[in-house]
N, C-alpha and C positions, 0 to 999 in steps of 0.2 A: 504494500500500500504506500502511495506517495501523494501527499497533499501539500501543495505549495501555493499559498494565498498571499498576495501582496495588497495590503490596504494602505491608506495614507501614512500611517505611523507605525504599524506593526507588520513585520515580515514573519509569516507563520509557516512552519514546515513540520510534517509528520511523516516519517518514513520507517518501513520495516527493513532491517538489515538483511541483504541477500547473502548467499553462501560465499560469493566472491569477496565480501568485505569482512569475513570471519577473521578474528584476531587482528583487526586494524584499530588503531587508536581513534577515538571519536573525533579528536581535533583534526587529525590528518584526513579522515573520511569527509568531514564537512567542508574543509578547504578544497579538497579535490573535486567533490561532486556538487557542492551547493554554495559556490563563491558569490553568486548573485544575491543570496540571502544573507550570508554572514559578512559580506563586503571585504573584510581585510583580517589579517592576523591579529592586529591590535583590537579591532572591534570584537572579534571572536573571543579574545582573552577577557575583555570586559564583560561580555555576555555570560561567560562561565562564572565570573565573579558575582554577577547579579542573579545567578541561579535561573537564567532564562533558558538553559539547555538541560533537558532531562533524558534519562534512559529508563524505560519501563516505569515512568512516573516519578522518578526520584532524581534530584540534582546530582550531577557527577563532576569529577575532576576532568581536566582536559586529557589526561593520560589514560583514562578508562579504556580497557580493551573491549571491543564490541564482539558479540557472538551472533551467529545466525539466528534470526527471529527476534532480536532486540528491537524495541520500538523507540526511536529517537524523536523527540519533539523539540522544536526551536520556536520560541516566542521572542523574536529579536525586536526590541523597541527602537526604531530609528529616531524617534523624537528625543530620546535620551542622548543619543550620539550627537544629534544636531545641537541640542542644548549645551552639551559639553564643548562642542566646537565654538559656539557663539560666546560662551562664557570666557573663552580664551582670547577673544578679540580685545585688544587694549582700548579702554575708554577712560579718558581723563576728564573728570568733572571740574569745570572752571567756575561754575556758579550753580546753586540749586536752592529752591524753596519748595513750598507745598504745591505750587502751580506749574512751575516750569524749571528748566535747567539749560545750561549752556555747556556743551561738551566739545572736546577736541578730537577731530578725525585725523589719524596719521595718513601720510601719503602711501599709495599702494594698496589701500583698503577699499574694496568694492563698497559703494555707498549702500546698495540694497542689503547686503550682508551686515554692514555696520548698523543700519537702522534696526534690523532684527536683533542684533547683539545688544542694543541699548535695553531691550525688554528684559534681558537676562542679567543685567548689571545689578548687583546686590544693593548698590547705593540708591538706585531709583525705585523707591517703594512708597506706598501711600501711608496715611497716618496709622493704619493698623499693622503696618509692616509687611503687607502683601505686595508681591510683584505686580506691576501695573502696566497697562498698555500705554504707549507713548507715541507721539507724532513728531516727525522732524519738519520744521518750517522751511528751512533752506537746504540745499544739497551742494555737494562739492564733488567734482569728478574724481575718479579713482586715483589718478596720478598726482593730484594736489592734496594739500592738507589744510586744516583750519577749523574755525569755530562753527558749530551747528547749534541752532536754537531748537529746544525740544519742549513740546507742550505735554502736560500730564493729563489733561482732560480735553474732551471734545470742545467744550465751551471756550477754553483758553486757546485751543488750536484755531478755532474760527476767528477769534479776535486778533491773534498774532498774524494769521494769514491775510486778514484784511489790511493790517499795517504793512505787511511785506509786499502785497500786490499794489498798494497805493504809494510805494516808495517812502514809507515813514520809518523804516528801519535803516539806520546808517551802518554801512559795512565798509571796512578798509582791507584791501588786499595788497600784500607785499609781493613784488615780482622782481626777477632778475631778467634783464634783456640785453641783447647784443647792441653794442655801439655806445657812443657818448651822447646821451640825451642832454641837449644844451638849453632847452626851454620847457617850461611847464604849461605853456600856452597851447592848448589842444588845437586851436585853429591853425597854428604853425607846425605842430608836431605831426598831424595827420592830413594826408592829401584827401580832398573831397572826391577825387576821381579814383576809380578802381585801379590798383596797381597792375601793371602789365604782366606780373607773374601769374595772374589768373584772370583772363579777360571775362570769364563767365561769372566771376564772383560778384555777389550783389554788393551794391554800395551801402556802407554802414555809416550811420550818423553818430559821431562820437558822443554828442550830448545825450543820446538815448542809452548809452552804455556806461559812461563814467561822468562824474561831476567835476572832479579836479585831480591834479597830479602833484605830488610832492617829490622832488628829487632828493633822495636820502644820501646817496654816495655814488662815486664813480671810481671804478677800479681798472687800472691799465691791464691789458691782457694781450698775450701774443696771438691768441686764437680769435679774439673778437674785437681787437683794437682797444675797446673798453667794455666793461660790464657796468651797466647802469642799474642801481638798486632804486626802485620806485615804489611809492605808496599811492595807491589808487583809491579814491572815494568813489564807490560804484553805485549805480542805480539798481533798484530792486523792482521786480524780481530779476536776479542775476542770470545772465546767459553766458556761461563760460566759453561756449563756442564763439559767440559774437565778439567777446573780449579778445580771444586769441586771433580771430580773423582781423580785427581792427588793427592790431599791432603787426600782423603778418602781411596783410595785403595793402594797408593804407599808411604804412610808415617804413622807415629803414631800420626799425628796432624790434625784430621778432623776439618773443619771449623764449628764453632758453628752456629746452625740453625735448622729449622724444615723442610727444603726442602729435596729433594732426594740428596743422597751423602753428607749429613752433619750429625752432631751429636748434639742433643739438650743438653743444660746445665740443669742439674737436677732441680735447684732452679729457673730457668728462665721461666716465662710463656709467654714471647714474642714469637709470631709465625713466626717471620720474619727470615732474614738471616743476619748474622753479616759480611756483605761485602758491601763496598761503594766505587764507583769510584770517588776519591776525587781530581784528577788532570788530566788535558789534556794539551798537548803542540803540536803545529803544525805550519807550515808555511801558512800564509793566501794566498789562491789561486789567489786572485785578487790584493791585496795590497802588497804581498810578504814581509810582516812583520811577526814577531814572535808573535803568540797568545799563552799565557800561563795562565791558570786558575788553581788556587789552592784553595780548599775549606776545611773547618774544617770537621772532622769526625762527623757523627750523634751523637747527645747528648746521645743517649741510650748506645753507646759504653762505654763512661766514667761512666755512671750510673751503668752499669753492672759490670765493673771492680772495681769501688769503693765499690759496695755492696759485691762482692766476697772477696775483701781485708778485709772489715769490719767483715764479717762472719768468715773469717780465723783467724783474730785477736781475735775475741770473743772465738773461739775454743782454741786458745793458752792460753787465760786468764783462761778459765775453766780448762784446763789441768794443768796450773800452780797452780791453787787452789787445784786440786786433789793431785798434788805432795806435796804441803804444808801440806795437811791433812794426807798424808801417813807417814810423818816424814822423808822421804828420801830426803836428801839434794842434791843429784846429780842423774841425769838420764843419761844413755849412749846416747848422742846425735847422735852418728853414727847409733845406732840401730833405733832411731826415724827417722832419715833421710831415712833409708831403709824401713820404713813403719811399724816398729814394733808397735803393739797396746799398748797404754800407760797402759791400765788396766792390761794387763798381766805383763808388766814390774813392775808395782807397786804391783801387787798381790792382788788388792782389787778394788771394785767398789761400789759406793753409789747407793742405790735403795730404794725408798720410805722412805728416812730419816735414813736408816740403812746402815752401812758399812759392805759389804760382802767380805769375802775372796774368791778369785777365782784363779784357775789354768787353764792351757791349756786343762784340761779335761772337762771344763765347758764352756758353752756359756756365753758371757759377757752380764749381764743384761742391757736391753735397757729401756730408759725413756718411750717409747711408750707402753711397757708392764705393766707400772704402772696402766693403765686403767683396767687391769684384777683385780687388788687388789681393786680398787674403785668399780668395778662391784660386786665383792664378798661381800664387806661390805654392799652395798645397798640390794643385794639379801638376805643377812642374816637377815635383819630387817623384812622380810615377812615370815620367818621360825619360827614357834611356837615350840621352843625346847630350853631346858636349856643346851643342849650339841650338838652344830652343828658340824657335822663330814665332813671333807673336804679331797678330794684326789687331789693331784697335779701330773699329768701324764707327765713324762719327766721333772723331777724336777731340774736337773742340780745342781747348787750350793744351791738350796733350797730357792732362793729369793722370789718366788711367795708364797709358803706355809708359810714360816716364816713371811713374811710381812702380810699375811692374819691373821695368829694367833696373831700377834702383835696388829692388829687392832680390832680383835674380841676376847676378853678375854675368852669367854665361849667356844671357838672352840677348837677342837682337829683335827689332820690330819695325813695323810700318804703321803709321797713323794715316787714316783716310778720312777725308771730310769734303763736303761740297762747297765749303766756304774758304776762299783763298785768304781772307782776312784772319779767320780763325787759325789757319795753318801757319801763317806768319807769326802769330802769337805762340803757337806750339813750338816752332823752330827756335824762337828766342828762349823759351823755357828750357828746351833741351840743351842749348848752349850753356845756360846758367847752371842747370841742375845735374846734368850728366857730365861730370868732369872727366870721366874715363871714355875718351873717344866718342863724343856725342854724334858726330857725323857718320861714323862707321856703325854705330849701334842703332841709330834711329833714322828712318827715312820718312818723308812726308809726301803725300800724294793727294791731289784734288781729283776726286772720283765719286760717283754715285754708287751706293752699295749694291744696287741692282745690276751693275755692270762688272762686278768683281769676277775674275776668271783665272786667277793664278792657280793652276792645277796642283793640288796637294802640296801647297807651299808652306802651310802653317801648322804648328803644333797646337797653338792656342788662338782662338778667336774670342775677343772680348768686345762687348758692345753694351752701351747704355742707350738704347734707341729712344726716339720720341714715343711716348705712350699715353699722353694725356688726351682724353676725349673732350673736345671743347664743349660739346653739348651737355656733358655731365659735370663739368668743372664748376665749382661754386662761383657765382658771379658777385661775391661780396666786393665792395669798393676797394678794400685793402688788398684782397687777393688779385684783383684785376690790375691794380697799380703795379704790383710786384711782377705779375706775368707779362705785362706789356713791356717791361724793361729788358727781358731776355729774348733772344732770337726765337721767334715762333716755330721755325722749322726744326729747332732742337727740342721743342716741348710737345707739340701736338701732332697727332696721327689720325688718319681716317680709319674706317672700319672699327669704330668704337675704341680706337687706341691700339689695335692689333696689326695695323698695316705693315709695319717694318719687321715684325716677327715672322710674318708670312714671307716677305721678300728674303730675309736672311735664311729661312728654312730651305729656300730654293738654291741659293748660291753656296751655302756652307758645305754641302756634300762634295762640291767641286774643289774648294780651296783648302779644306781642312784635311790633314793626313788621317790615315787609318789609325785608330786608337787616340786621335787628337781630341781636343776639348773645345766646346763652345760655352762661354760664360756670359750670361745675360742678366741685366737688371730688369726686374719686373715691377710694375706698379702694384699698389696695394689691392689684393683680391684678384689679381690677374693670372697668378701662376698656374692655376688648374687649366685654364684655357690655353695658355702658352705651352704647357706640357702636351695638350692634345694636338696642337699644331706641329710639335716636334716628336710625334709619337714613334717615328722610326729610329730615334736616338735613345740611348740608354741614359736614364737619370742617374747621375753620379753623386750629386749632393745638392742640398738646399741650405742657404745661409740666411740667418735673420739679421735685420739691422738693429741699431741700438734701441729702437722702440719696440722690438719684439715681433716685427712683421716679416714674413717671408719675402726677402728682397732680391736675393741672388740665386740663380738657377744654373747648375753645372751639368752639361750634357756631354756624353762621350760618343764618338763615332765608332762604335763597336762593330 
């Protein structure tokens, strides 16, 4: 006999043990055959403790051995498990009287579950000490945190809802947003026209969403230029979506977050939303007194701003060190304020312990590209030759090839680029940095990579190809200022950034020796597809950059 009935709160099971389950422990039997009833190991354990499981009419231990013909009954109370789950939801009460309360909802907490959890909070009880039904007047989306007004009776609920709908409850939200907000004048801060980022977005009237803005602080940031901490006096009823759309579509200052209509902060792994409802003020509907609650912002706001300020200061310190090494006593601060890249202003950049001359004809060497030099040095140790021949495709200022030759004394190489101006810089760097026969060890050639045909001439091909997809590149003002200063042909590629990986995959089998290596730099998140393009080659190694991203791919012509 097998009876399995699912009601709203009770899962009921009655089963007679067959011969196949003879000498099986009751716990193991239920988990194997009736997981939909008992749900989980933890729930089953608690059900045994509550004596909801019996054998032949008597409560048993989990380890009881079953016999053929035993009758097992389960009366599993789902409402108890739900209540235990809801009781575990953190609820901090900021204000309470006999009629209402104000509580704090943490970020990441689903609002529907949070509202249910309030019913099970032991602090919210009526005068007789009984748990009571409550109603939330305002809500906050899951990713945000803040104050929730809670009514304890239907009458109070109706009175508070009337205030809320008529914009008689004052609420203040603290947000962090991208950029330096220089004015609190909403008429200047928000564009009346829909931002071109979304031509179909409806036009939002700022006065219908917020009443005023206070600028609390401005924090310099490497990733967002600045982070602005703002206090918003909002209209009620509050529409979180409209608020986020207002900043996202109608200003240059999107709220920091990973929700829709927000913009994440590059170095921040937090998946929440930098918005918190930190203050409420209203007239008590029964006592007719003023209720005003003010809470501190979430700790993560301060942590984020402090971290960004520290990273920014570290960058300034590094740049000061670069300026000192350059011998230039003064740098045009106005140009720096306008986003001019320091390396171009100094005319030099350190790479792998060597100081390279650079001009605007060359891509600025990146620390992440040093992994290619390390990979070439490792690969060279497995090459049985007294003269390792290297080709650097898209050499720019020659930093990759020259650094590799500096690390591998027996190596010679060729630097290839389509820019004559860049090759002239590379030649000058070679004369300065390769003191050991620079002309014999390094040759420079103006040539497009698609025309390479030196048959089996090279032991190692190294390349940092253009791989940025212009359509997917963030169009922030700061980033565009930076990108526009470097040669576009060294940055951007078609086919979503994969154009030159395809071109190299066609010429490499011709010019790289058997058992030779191809060493490629890959953009963030691109390596899997690059591997697919080079599927005929053996994957020899993957190197991570200093930030932990897979940056360098080593392939062998096996």
